[in-house]
DSSP file (Angstrom, degrees, kcal/mol; ACC not computed):
  #  RESIDUE AA STRUCTURE BP1 BP2  ACC     N-H-->O    O-->H-N    N-H-->O    O-->H-N    TCO  KAPPA ALPHA  PHI   PSI    X-CA   Y-CA   Z-CA
    1    1 A M              0   0    0      0, 0.0     2,-0.3     0, 0.0     0, 0.0   0.000 360.0 360.0 360.0 135.5   67.4  191.5  113.2
    2    2 A E        -     0   0    0      1,-0.1     2,-0.1     0, 0.0     0, 0.0  -0.575 360.0-119.3 -81.2 136.4   64.5  189.1  112.4
    3    3 A A        -     0   0    0     -2,-0.3     2,-0.6     1,-0.1    -1,-0.1  -0.457  19.7-130.0 -74.5 145.0   61.7  188.8  114.9
    4    4 A I        -     0   0    0     -2,-0.1     2,-0.4     2,-0.0    -1,-0.1  -0.851  20.2-145.5 -96.5 127.2   61.0  185.4  116.4
    5    5 A E        -     0   0    0     -2,-0.6     2,-0.6     2,-0.0     0, 0.0  -0.766   2.9-148.1 -95.2 135.2   57.4  184.4  116.2
    6    6 A I        -     0   0    0     -2,-0.4     2,-0.7     2,-0.0    47,-0.0  -0.906   9.0-150.7-103.7 121.0   55.9  182.3  118.9
    7    7 A Y        -     0   0    0     -2,-0.6     2,-0.5     2,-0.0    20,-0.0  -0.814  16.3-171.6 -92.8 119.2   53.2  180.0  117.8
    8    8 A E        -     0   0    0     -2,-0.7     2,-0.6     2,-0.0    -2,-0.0  -0.944  18.1-175.2-116.7 128.0   50.6  179.4  120.5
    9    9 A T        -     0   0    0     -2,-0.5     2,-1.1     2,-0.1    18,-0.1  -0.797  27.6-141.8-117.0  85.0   47.9  176.8  120.3
   10   10 A R        +     0   0    0     -2,-0.6     2,-0.6     1,-0.1    18,-0.2  -0.239  31.1 170.8 -56.8  89.3   46.0  177.5  123.5
   11   11 A E    >   -     0   0    0     -2,-1.1     3,-0.7     1,-0.1    -2,-0.1  -0.916  20.5-168.7-106.9 117.7   45.0  174.0  124.6
   12   12 A K  T 3  S+     0   0    0     -2,-0.6    -1,-0.1     1,-0.2    -2,-0.1   0.411  74.8  81.0 -85.7   2.9   43.6  173.9  128.0
   13   13 A N  T 3   +     0   0    0      2,-0.1     2,-0.3     0, 0.0    -1,-0.2   0.221  62.1 128.4 -93.4  18.1   43.8  170.1  128.2
   14   14 A I    <   -     0   0    0     -3,-0.7     2,-0.4    10,-0.1     6,-0.0  -0.531  58.0-132.1 -71.6 134.0   47.5  170.3  129.2
   15   15 A E        -     0   0    0     -2,-0.3     2,-0.8     1,-0.0    -2,-0.1  -0.724  11.2-142.5 -86.1 135.9   48.3  168.3  132.3
   16   16 A I        +     0   0    0     -2,-0.4     2,-0.3     3,-0.1    64,-0.1  -0.867  49.2 122.0-102.5 105.1   50.4  170.1  134.8
   17   17 A N  S >  S-     0   0    0     -2,-0.8     3,-1.5     4,-0.1    44,-0.4  -0.843  78.3 -75.9-148.2-176.0   52.9  167.7  136.3
   18   18 A Q  T 3  S+     0   0    0      1,-0.3    44,-1.7    -2,-0.3    45,-0.3   0.703 126.9  51.8 -63.6 -19.8   56.6  167.2  136.8
   19   19 A S  T 3  S+     0   0    0     41,-0.2    -1,-0.3    42,-0.2     2,-0.2   0.548  81.5 110.7 -94.3  -8.7   57.0  166.1  133.1
   20   20 A T    <   -     0   0    0     -3,-1.5    41,-1.9    40,-0.1    42,-0.2  -0.449  69.4-126.1 -66.4 133.6   55.2  169.1  131.6
   21   21 A T  B  >  -A   60   0A   0     39,-0.2     4,-2.3    -2,-0.2    39,-0.3  -0.508  13.8-122.8 -78.7 153.9   57.6  171.4  129.7
   22   22 A V  H  > S+     0   0    0     37,-2.7     4,-2.3    34,-0.4     5,-0.2   0.889 112.9  54.1 -61.3 -39.4   57.7  175.0  130.7
   23   23 A Y  H  > S+     0   0    0     33,-2.7     4,-2.1    36,-0.3     5,-0.2   0.952 109.3  45.8 -60.8 -50.9   56.9  175.9  127.0
   24   24 A D  H  > S+     0   0    0     32,-0.3     4,-2.6     1,-0.2     5,-0.3   0.892 111.3  54.2 -60.2 -39.8   53.8  173.7  126.9
   25   25 A L  H  X S+     0   0    0     -4,-2.3     4,-2.6     1,-0.2    -1,-0.2   0.934 111.8  43.4 -58.1 -47.2   52.6  175.1  130.3
   26   26 A L  H  < S+     0   0    0     -4,-2.3    -1,-0.2     2,-0.2    -2,-0.2   0.751 112.4  52.5 -76.5 -24.0   52.8  178.6  129.0
   27   27 A V  H  < S+     0   0    0     -4,-2.1    -1,-0.2    -5,-0.2    -2,-0.2   0.923 117.5  38.5 -71.3 -45.2   51.2  177.8  125.7
   28   28 A G  H  < S+     0   0    0     -4,-2.6    -2,-0.2     1,-0.3    -3,-0.2   0.846 135.6  20.1 -72.4 -34.6   48.3  176.2  127.5
   29   29 A Y    ><  +     0   0    0     -4,-2.6     3,-2.3    -5,-0.3    -1,-0.3  -0.617  64.0 171.3-137.5  74.3   48.1  178.7  130.3
   30   30 A P  T >  S+     0   0    0      0, 0.0     3,-1.7     0, 0.0     4,-0.3   0.780  76.9  69.3 -58.1 -26.3   49.9  182.0  129.4
   31   31 A E  T 3> S+     0   0    0      1,-0.3     4,-0.7     2,-0.1     3,-0.4   0.667  84.7  71.4 -66.7 -14.3   48.5  183.6  132.6
   32   32 A L  H <> S+     0   0    0     -3,-2.3     4,-2.7     1,-0.2    -1,-0.3   0.578  74.8  82.8 -79.4  -8.6   50.9  181.3  134.5
   33   33 A E  H <> S+     0   0    0     -3,-1.7     4,-2.1     1,-0.2    -1,-0.2   0.952  94.9  43.6 -57.9 -48.9   53.9  183.3  133.4
   34   34 A E  H  > S+     0   0    0     -3,-0.4     4,-2.1    -4,-0.3    -1,-0.2   0.850 111.4  54.9 -66.2 -33.8   53.4  185.9  136.1
   35   35 A V  H  X S+     0   0    0     -4,-0.7     4,-2.1     2,-0.2    -1,-0.2   0.929 108.3  49.0 -63.8 -45.1   52.7  183.2  138.6
   36   36 A L  H  X S+     0   0    0     -4,-2.7     4,-2.4     1,-0.2     7,-0.3   0.915 110.0  51.0 -59.6 -43.8   56.1  181.6  137.8
   37   37 A I  H  < S+     0   0    0     -4,-2.1    -1,-0.2     1,-0.2    -2,-0.2   0.882 109.9  50.0 -64.3 -38.4   57.8  184.9  138.2
   38   38 A K  H  < S+     0   0    0     -4,-2.1    -1,-0.2     1,-0.2    -2,-0.2   0.884 110.4  50.9 -65.9 -37.7   56.2  185.5  141.6
   39   39 A I  H  < S+     0   0    0     -4,-2.1    -2,-0.2     1,-0.3    -1,-0.2   0.929 132.9   1.5 -65.4 -45.9   57.3  182.0  142.7
   40   40 A A    ><  -     0   0    0     -4,-2.4     3,-2.3    -5,-0.1    -1,-0.3  -0.924  60.7-145.4-148.6 117.3   60.9  182.5  141.7
   41   41 A P  G >  S+     0   0    0      0, 0.0     3,-2.1     0, 0.0     4,-0.2   0.735  95.4  75.1 -55.2 -23.9   62.4  185.7  140.1
   42   42 A A  G >  S+     0   0    0      1,-0.3     3,-1.3     2,-0.2    -5,-0.1   0.801  84.5  66.4 -58.6 -27.2   64.7  183.5  138.0
   43   43 A F  G X  S+     0   0    0     -3,-2.3     3,-2.0    -7,-0.3    -1,-0.3   0.549  74.3  88.3 -73.7  -5.8   61.7  182.7  135.8
   44   44 A K  G X  S+     0   0    0     -3,-2.1     3,-1.7     1,-0.3    -1,-0.3   0.791  74.6  71.1 -59.5 -26.5   61.6  186.4  134.7
   45   45 A K  G X  S+     0   0    0     -3,-1.3     3,-1.7     1,-0.3    -1,-0.3   0.651  76.0  80.7 -66.7 -14.0   64.0  185.3  132.0
   46   46 A L  G <  S+     0   0    0     -3,-2.0    -1,-0.3     1,-0.3    -2,-0.2   0.651  75.7  73.9 -66.9 -13.2   61.0  183.4  130.3
   47   47 A K  G <  S+     0   0    0     -3,-1.7    -1,-0.3    -4,-0.2    -2,-0.2   0.706  74.5  94.6 -71.5 -18.5   59.9  186.8  128.9
   48   48 A N  S <> S-     0   0    0     -3,-1.7     4,-2.5    -4,-0.2     5,-0.2  -0.646  72.1-149.0 -75.5 119.2   62.9  186.5  126.5
   49   49 A P  H  > S+     0   0    0      0, 0.0     4,-1.8     0, 0.0    -1,-0.2   0.797  94.6  54.8 -62.8 -28.6   61.4  185.0  123.3
   50   50 A I  H  > S+     0   0    0      2,-0.2     4,-0.6     1,-0.2     5,-0.2   0.951 111.8  42.6 -68.8 -48.1   64.7  183.2  122.4
   51   51 A L  H >4>S+     0   0    0      1,-0.2     5,-2.1    -6,-0.2     3,-0.9   0.900 113.9  52.9 -62.0 -40.7   64.9  181.5  125.8
   52   52 A R  H 3<5S+     0   0    0     -4,-2.5    -1,-0.2     1,-0.2    -2,-0.2   0.853 111.3  45.7 -65.0 -34.9   61.2  180.7  125.6
   53   53 A N  H 3<5S+     0   0    0     -4,-1.8    -1,-0.2    -5,-0.2    -2,-0.2   0.455 127.1  24.8 -90.1  -0.7   61.5  179.1  122.2
   54   54 A T  T XX5S+     0   0    0     -3,-0.9     3,-1.0    -4,-0.6     4,-0.6   0.575 128.2  26.0-121.5 -79.7   64.6  177.1  123.1
   55   55 A V  H >>5S+     0   0    0     -4,-0.3     4,-2.2     1,-0.3     3,-1.4   0.891 118.5  57.3 -59.3 -43.7   65.2  176.1  126.7
   56   56 A A  H 34<S+     0   0    0     -5,-2.1   -33,-2.7     1,-0.3   -34,-0.4   0.759  98.8  62.3 -62.9 -23.6   61.6  176.3  127.7
   57   57 A K  H <4 S+     0   0    0     -3,-1.0    -1,-0.3    -6,-0.3    -2,-0.2   0.739 117.1  27.3 -74.7 -21.2   60.7  173.7  125.1
   58   58 A V  H << S+     0   0    0     -3,-1.4     2,-0.5    -4,-0.6    -2,-0.2   0.607  98.2  96.5-113.7 -17.1   62.9  171.1  126.7
   59   59 A A     <  -     0   0    0     -4,-2.2   -37,-2.7    -5,-0.2   -36,-0.3  -0.636  61.1-152.8 -80.4 124.0   62.9  172.1  130.4
   60   60 A T  B  >  -A   21   0A   0     -2,-0.5     4,-2.6   -39,-0.3   -39,-0.2  -0.417  30.7-105.6 -86.8 168.0   60.4  170.2  132.5
   61   61 A L  H  > S+     0   0    0    -41,-1.9     4,-2.3   -44,-0.4     5,-0.2   0.830 122.5  60.0 -62.9 -29.9   58.7  171.6  135.6
   62   62 A R  H  > S+     0   0    0    -44,-1.7     4,-1.3     2,-0.2    -1,-0.2   0.939 109.8  41.0 -61.0 -46.6   61.0  169.2  137.6
   63   63 A Q  H  > S+     0   0    0    -45,-0.3     4,-2.4     1,-0.2    -2,-0.2   0.870 112.1  56.0 -69.2 -37.1   64.0  171.0  136.1
   64   64 A A  H  X S+     0   0    0     -4,-2.6     4,-2.9     1,-0.2    -2,-0.2   0.880 103.4  54.6 -63.0 -38.0   62.4  174.4  136.5
   65   65 A A  H  X>S+     0   0    0     -4,-2.3     5,-2.2     2,-0.2     4,-0.9   0.898 108.8  48.9 -62.1 -40.0   61.9  173.7  140.2
   66   66 A L  H ><5S+     0   0    0     -4,-1.3     3,-0.6     2,-0.2    -2,-0.2   0.938 113.7  45.2 -64.1 -47.6   65.6  173.0  140.6
   67   67 A V  H 3<5S+     0   0    0     -4,-2.4    -2,-0.2     1,-0.2    -1,-0.2   0.895 115.7  47.2 -63.2 -40.8   66.6  176.1  138.7
   68   68 A G  H 3<5S-     0   0    0     -4,-2.9    -1,-0.2    -5,-0.2    -2,-0.2   0.577 108.0-126.2 -79.5  -9.1   64.1  178.2  140.7
   69   69 A G  T <<5 +     0   0    0     -4,-0.9     2,-0.3    -3,-0.6    -3,-0.2   0.852  66.9 122.2  69.2  35.0   65.3  176.7  144.0
   70   70 A I  S   <S-     0   0    0     -5,-2.2    -1,-0.2    -6,-0.2     2,-0.2  -0.883  71.1 -89.5-127.8 160.3   61.8  175.6  145.1
   71   71 A E     >  -     0   0    0     -2,-0.3     4,-2.4     1,-0.1     5,-0.2  -0.456  30.8-135.9 -66.7 134.5   60.1  172.4  146.0
   72   72 A L  H  > S+     0   0    0     21,-0.4     4,-2.6     1,-0.2     5,-0.3   0.910 104.7  52.6 -57.5 -45.1   58.7  170.6  143.0
   73   73 A S  H  > S+     0   0    0      1,-0.2     4,-2.2     2,-0.2    -1,-0.2   0.877 110.1  48.8 -62.2 -37.2   55.5  169.7  144.9
   74   74 A E  H  > S+     0   0    0      2,-0.2     4,-2.6     1,-0.2     5,-0.2   0.922 111.0  50.0 -67.2 -44.1   55.0  173.4  145.8
   75   75 A L  H  X S+     0   0    0     -4,-2.4     4,-2.3     1,-0.2    -2,-0.2   0.949 114.7  42.9 -58.7 -51.3   55.6  174.6  142.3
   76   76 A I  H  X S+     0   0    0     -4,-2.6     4,-2.6     1,-0.2     5,-0.3   0.896 113.5  52.6 -64.4 -40.5   53.1  172.1  140.8
   77   77 A S  H  X S+     0   0    0     -4,-2.2     4,-2.5    -5,-0.3    -1,-0.2   0.932 111.3  45.4 -61.6 -47.0   50.6  172.8  143.5
   78   78 A V  H  X S+     0   0    0     -4,-2.6     4,-2.1     2,-0.2    -2,-0.2   0.913 114.6  48.3 -64.1 -43.5   50.6  176.6  143.0
   79   79 A L  H  X S+     0   0    0     -4,-2.3     4,-0.9    -5,-0.2    -2,-0.2   0.932 114.0  45.5 -64.1 -45.9   50.4  176.3  139.2
   80   80 A R  H ><>S+     0   0    0     -4,-2.6     5,-2.9     1,-0.2     3,-0.8   0.917 113.4  49.6 -64.4 -43.4   47.5  173.8  139.3
   81   81 A K  H ><5S+     0   0    0     -4,-2.5     3,-1.3    -5,-0.3    -1,-0.2   0.882 104.1  60.6 -62.7 -38.2   45.6  175.9  141.9
   82   82 A S  H 3<5S+     0   0    0     -4,-2.1    -1,-0.2     1,-0.3    -2,-0.2   0.754 112.1  37.7 -62.7 -25.5   46.1  179.0  139.9
   83   83 A V  T <<5S-     0   0    0     -4,-0.9    -1,-0.3    -3,-0.8    -2,-0.2   0.243 120.1-103.4-111.9  12.2   44.2  177.5  136.9
   84   84 A G  T < 5S+     0   0    0     -3,-1.3    -3,-0.2     1,-0.3    -2,-0.1   0.713  71.6 142.1  79.1  21.2   41.6  175.7  139.0
   85   85 A L      < -     0   0    0     -5,-2.9    -1,-0.3    -6,-0.2    -2,-0.1  -0.681  56.2-101.9 -92.2 150.5   43.0  172.2  138.6
   86   86 A P        -     0   0    0      0, 0.0     2,-0.1     0, 0.0    -1,-0.1  -0.332  43.7 -96.7 -68.4 153.0   42.9  169.7  141.6
   87   87 A E        -     0   0    0      1,-0.1     2,-0.3    -7,-0.1   -10,-0.1  -0.398  35.9-122.9 -68.9 143.8   46.0  169.2  143.6
   88   88 A L        -     0   0    0    -15,-0.1     2,-0.3    -2,-0.1     3,-0.3  -0.682  21.4-141.2 -86.8 142.7   48.1  166.1  142.7
   89   89 A I  S    S+     0   0    0     -2,-0.3    -1,-0.0     1,-0.2     0, 0.0  -0.771  74.0  17.1-101.4 149.1   48.9  163.6  145.4
   90   90 A N  S    S+     0   0    0     -2,-0.3     2,-0.5     1,-0.2    -1,-0.2   0.927  70.6 178.2  60.0  53.3   52.2  161.8  145.9
   91   91 A I        -     0   0    0     -3,-0.3     2,-1.1     1,-0.0    -1,-0.2  -0.762  33.0-126.1 -83.9 126.7   54.5  164.0  143.8
   92   92 A D        +     0   0    0     -2,-0.5    -1,-0.0     1,-0.2   -20,-0.0  -0.629  33.0 178.7 -74.1 101.9   58.1  162.8  144.0
   93   93 A S        +     0   0    0     -2,-1.1     2,-0.5   -21,-0.1   -21,-0.4   0.458  39.1 115.6 -88.7  -1.6   59.8  166.0  145.1
   94   94 A T        -     0   0    0    -23,-0.1     2,-0.5   -22,-0.1    -2,-0.0  -0.569  45.9-171.7 -73.7 122.9   63.3  164.6  145.4
   95   95 A I        -     0   0    0     -2,-0.5    -2,-0.1   -30,-0.0     3,-0.0  -0.967  13.8-155.3-120.6 122.8   65.4  166.3  142.8
   96   96 A N    >>  -     0   0    0     -2,-0.5     3,-2.4     1,-0.1     4,-0.6  -0.863  13.5-144.1 -94.5 118.6   68.9  165.2  142.0
   97   97 A P  H >> S+     0   0    0      0, 0.0     3,-1.0     0, 0.0     4,-0.6   0.793 100.6  64.0 -54.1 -27.5   70.9  168.2  140.6
   98   98 A Q  H >4 S+     0   0    0      1,-0.2     3,-0.6     2,-0.2    -3,-0.0   0.769  89.2  69.1 -66.6 -23.8   72.7  165.7  138.3
   99   99 A E  H <4 S+     0   0    0     -3,-2.4    -1,-0.2     1,-0.2   -36,-0.1   0.815  93.4  57.5 -61.0 -31.0   69.3  165.0  136.7
  100  100 A Y  H << S+     0   0    0     -3,-1.0     2,-0.5    -4,-0.6    -1,-0.2   0.792  92.0  80.0 -73.2 -28.0   69.4  168.5  135.3
  101  101 A L    <<  -     0   0    0     -4,-0.6     2,-0.2    -3,-0.6     3,-0.0  -0.687  69.9-162.1 -84.8 126.4   72.7  167.8  133.5
  102  102 A I        -     0   0    0     -2,-0.5     2,-0.1     1,-0.1    -2,-0.1  -0.633  30.7 -82.9-105.6 165.2   72.2  166.0  130.3
  103  103 A E        -     0   0    0     -2,-0.2    -1,-0.1     1,-0.1     3,-0.1  -0.412  51.3-111.3 -64.8 137.6   74.7  164.0  128.2
  104  104 A K        -     0   0    0     -2,-0.1    -1,-0.1     1,-0.1    -3,-0.0  -0.443  36.6-103.1 -71.1 143.3   76.7  166.2  125.9
  105  105 A P    >   -     0   0    0      0, 0.0     3,-1.5     0, 0.0    -1,-0.1  -0.260  28.6-113.8 -63.7 155.4   75.9  165.8  122.2
  106  106 A K  T 3  S+     0   0    0      1,-0.3    -2,-0.1    -3,-0.1    -3,-0.0   0.793 114.7  59.4 -62.0 -29.0   78.4  163.8  120.1
  107  107 A W  T 3  S+     0   0    0      2,-0.0     2,-0.3     0, 0.0    -1,-0.3   0.635  86.0  99.5 -76.6 -12.0   79.5  166.9  118.1
  108  108 A F    <   +     0   0    0     -3,-1.5    -4,-0.0     3,-0.0     3,-0.0  -0.578  43.9 169.8 -80.4 132.8   80.6  168.7  121.3
  109  109 A T    >   -     0   0    0     -2,-0.3     3,-2.0     1,-0.1     4,-0.3  -0.990  36.8-133.7-138.0 135.2   84.3  168.8  122.2
  110  110 A P  G >  S+     0   0    0      0, 0.0     3,-1.5     0, 0.0    -1,-0.1   0.773 102.1  70.3 -57.2 -26.7   85.7  171.0  125.0
  111  111 A E  G 3  S+     0   0    0      1,-0.3    -3,-0.0    -3,-0.0     0, 0.0   0.754  89.6  62.4 -63.6 -22.7   88.5  172.1  122.6
  112  112 A K  G <  S+     0   0    0     -3,-2.0     2,-0.5     2,-0.0    -1,-0.3   0.637  79.0 101.0 -78.8 -13.2   86.0  174.1  120.6
  113  113 A I    <   +     0   0    0     -3,-1.5     3,-0.1    -4,-0.3     0, 0.0  -0.615  38.4 166.7 -76.3 120.9   85.2  176.4  123.6
  114  114 A I        +     0   0    0     -2,-0.5     2,-0.3     1,-0.4    -1,-0.2   0.567  67.0   4.2-108.3 -14.5   87.0  179.7  123.2
  115  115 A S        -     0   0    0      2,-0.0    -1,-0.4     0, 0.0     2,-0.3  -0.976  62.2-165.5-162.9 156.2   85.1  181.7  125.8
  116  116 A S        -     0   0    0     -2,-0.3     2,-0.4    -3,-0.1    -3,-0.0  -0.968  12.5-140.8-146.0 163.1   82.5  181.2  128.5
  117  117 A V        -     0   0    0     -2,-0.3     2,-0.9     5,-0.0     3,-0.1  -0.993   8.7-149.3-128.6 126.3   80.2  183.2  130.8
  118  118 A D    >   -     0   0    0     -2,-0.4     3,-1.9     1,-0.2     4,-0.3  -0.847   8.2-159.4 -94.6 106.7   79.5  182.3  134.4
  119  119 A E  G >  S+     0   0    0     -2,-0.9     3,-1.3     1,-0.3    -1,-0.2   0.818  88.5  61.7 -57.2 -33.4   75.9  183.5  134.9
  120  120 A A  G 3  S+     0   0    0      1,-0.3    -1,-0.3    -3,-0.1     5,-0.1   0.723 105.0  48.5 -66.6 -20.6   76.5  183.6  138.7
  121  121 A K  G <  S+     0   0    0     -3,-1.9    -1,-0.3     3,-0.0    -2,-0.2   0.340  81.6 121.9-103.3   6.9   79.2  186.1  138.3
  122  122 A L    <   -     0   0    0     -3,-1.3     3,-0.2    -4,-0.3    -3,-0.0  -0.432  59.7-139.0 -71.9 143.8   77.5  188.6  136.0
  123  123 A D  S    S+     0   0    0      1,-0.2     2,-0.8    -2,-0.1    -1,-0.1   0.905  93.5  47.0 -67.8 -42.9   77.1  192.2  137.2
  124  124 A D    >   -     0   0    0      1,-0.1     3,-1.4     4,-0.0    -1,-0.2  -0.857  63.9-173.4-108.2 101.2   73.6  192.7  136.1
  125  125 A V  T 3  S+     0   0    0     -2,-0.8    -1,-0.1     1,-0.3    -2,-0.1   0.659  82.8  63.1 -68.7 -15.1   71.4  189.7  137.0
  126  126 A N  T 3  S+     0   0    0      2,-0.1    -1,-0.3   -82,-0.0     2,-0.3   0.621  87.3  86.8 -85.1 -12.8   68.5  191.1  135.0
  127  127 A K  S <  S-     0   0    0     -3,-1.4    -5,-0.1     1,-0.1   -82,-0.1  -0.619  86.1-112.8 -86.5 147.4   70.3  190.8  131.7
  128  128 A M    >>  -     0   0    0     -2,-0.3     3,-1.6     1,-0.1     4,-0.7  -0.569  20.1-126.7 -75.7 139.2   70.2  187.6  129.8
  129  129 A P  H >> S+     0   0    0      0, 0.0     4,-2.1     0, 0.0     3,-0.6   0.799 105.9  71.2 -56.6 -28.4   73.6  185.8  129.6
  130  130 A I  H 3> S+     0   0    0      1,-0.2     4,-2.8     2,-0.2     5,-0.2   0.829  90.1  59.7 -60.0 -30.9   73.3  185.8  125.8
  131  131 A T  H <> S+     0   0    0     -3,-1.6     4,-1.9     1,-0.2    -1,-0.2   0.892 107.4  45.5 -65.1 -37.5   73.9  189.6  125.7
  132  132 A F  H <X S+     0   0    0     -4,-0.7     4,-2.3    -3,-0.6    -2,-0.2   0.887 112.2  51.2 -70.3 -39.0   77.3  189.0  127.3
  133  133 A V  H  X S+     0   0    0     -4,-2.1     4,-2.5     2,-0.2    -2,-0.2   0.924 110.6  48.8 -62.9 -44.9   78.1  186.1  124.9
  134  134 A L  H  X S+     0   0    0     -4,-2.8     4,-2.5     2,-0.2    -1,-0.2   0.892 110.5  50.7 -64.1 -39.6   77.2  188.3  121.9
  135  135 A K  H  X S+     0   0    0     -4,-1.9     4,-2.5     2,-0.2    -1,-0.2   0.919 111.5  48.1 -63.2 -43.0   79.3  191.2  123.2
  136  136 A K  H  X S+     0   0    0     -4,-2.3     4,-2.5     2,-0.2    -2,-0.2   0.910 112.0  49.7 -63.2 -41.7   82.3  188.8  123.7
  137  137 A A  H  X S+     0   0    0     -4,-2.5     4,-2.4     2,-0.2    -2,-0.2   0.913 111.5  48.2 -64.2 -42.9   81.8  187.3  120.2
  138  138 A K  H  X S+     0   0    0     -4,-2.5     4,-2.1     2,-0.2    -1,-0.2   0.919 112.3  48.7 -64.0 -43.4   81.7  190.8  118.6
  139  139 A K  H  X S+     0   0    0     -4,-2.5     4,-1.5     1,-0.2    -2,-0.2   0.913 112.1  49.1 -62.2 -43.0   84.8  191.9  120.5
  140  140 A R  H  X S+     0   0    0     -4,-2.5     4,-0.9     1,-0.2    -1,-0.2   0.897 109.9  51.2 -63.8 -41.2   86.6  188.7  119.4
  141  141 A R  H >< S+     0   0    0     -4,-2.4     3,-0.5     1,-0.2    -1,-0.2   0.886 109.4  50.6 -63.4 -38.7   85.6  189.2  115.8
  142  142 A M  H 3< S+     0   0    0     -4,-2.1    -1,-0.2     1,-0.2    -2,-0.2   0.798 104.3  58.9 -70.7 -27.7   86.9  192.7  115.8
  143  143 A E  H 3<        0   0    0     -4,-1.5    -1,-0.2     1,-0.2    -2,-0.2   0.751 360.0 360.0 -72.1 -23.4   90.2  191.6  117.2
  144  144 A K    <<        0   0    0     -4,-0.9    -1,-0.2    -3,-0.5    -2,-0.2   0.476 360.0 360.0 -76.9 360.0   90.8  189.3  114.2
């Protein structure tokens, strides 16, 4: 298996706000990875380089707050304080769960789904869902 390389350009001029992506946050402030994990254990999955190089590049702190089940203003406040930035005033903390769901790409059709994994029903919450998907795919390939 080929290793995935993470390119980091440690830029400290990154603004930490609701629009900042998790990836940009961690490139600019790698020390915040542990802070995120302390805030919400769900963020432990950011240690996976595949997740970090895919989902984290498009997930904003607003979406991360929803996934982590924490107030957006609290998340941003803790992150900014941890790196010595001043607190932001008037953060719109209202999060609509529908905001997290994006429009499906045009190439997607439900008929193409042959199997799915419900992360909430997995036995081992510390394992990445991709491991279950890969096992299912391998089993399906062997059945053919």
